[in-house]
C-alpha positions in Angstrom: 0.0 0.0 0.0 1.3 3.4 -1.0 1.2 6.1 1.7 0.3 9.6 0.9 3.0 11.9 2.2 2.4 15.5 3.1 4.9 18.3 3.7 5.0 20.3 6.9 2.7 23.1 5.7 0.1 20.7 4.3 0.2 18.5 7.4 -0.3 21.5 9.6 -3.3 22.5 7.5 -4.7 19.0 7.6 -4.5 19.1 11.4 -5.7 22.7 11.7 -2.6 23.8 13.6 0.4 26.0 12.9 3.6 24.6 11.4 5.4 25.5 14.7 2.9 23.4 16.7 3.4 20.6 14.2 7.1 20.8 14.8 6.6 20.7 18.6 4.5 17.6 18.3 7.1 15.9 16.2 9.9 16.9 18.6 7.9 15.6 21.6 7.4 12.3 19.8 3.7 12.7 19.7 3.5 12.6 15.9 5.6 10.3 13.7 7.3 11.8 10.7 9.4 10.6 7.8 12.7 12.4 7.1 14.5 12.1 3.8 18.3 12.1 4.1 20.0 13.2 7.2 19.1 16.9 6.8 16.3 16.3 4.3 12.7 17.4 4.2 10.2 16.1 6.8 7.1 14.5 5.5 4.0 13.1 7.3 1.9 10.1 6.3 -1.7 11.0 5.9 -2.6 7.8 7.7 -0.5 8.9 10.8 -2.2 12.3 10.8 -5.6 10.6 10.7 -4.7 8.3 13.6 -3.4 11.3 15.5 -6.8 13.1 15.1 -8.7 9.9 16.1 -6.6 9.6 19.2 -7.3 13.2 20.1 -11.0 12.8 19.5 -11.1 9.9 21.9 -10.2 12.4 24.6 -13.1 14.8 23.7 -15.5 15.3 26.6 -18.2 17.9 27.4 -15.5 20.6 27.6 -13.7 19.8 24.4 -10.2 18.4 23.8 -8.1 17.3 26.7 -4.6 19.0 26.8 
């Protein structure tokens, strides 16, 4: 199965967050990423972004998202 890969800007847009918040999530290990070459561009699998959203929605209560 071929995974759809999105760049940082498109991934942030997909999640509805800023690129800097996306970078923080990756640095914290909360969001897996694919990096090409040692200093290459970072890409995110659409499947992983979808799973991230689903996990966050599992924490939705009457007051909204848990932080």
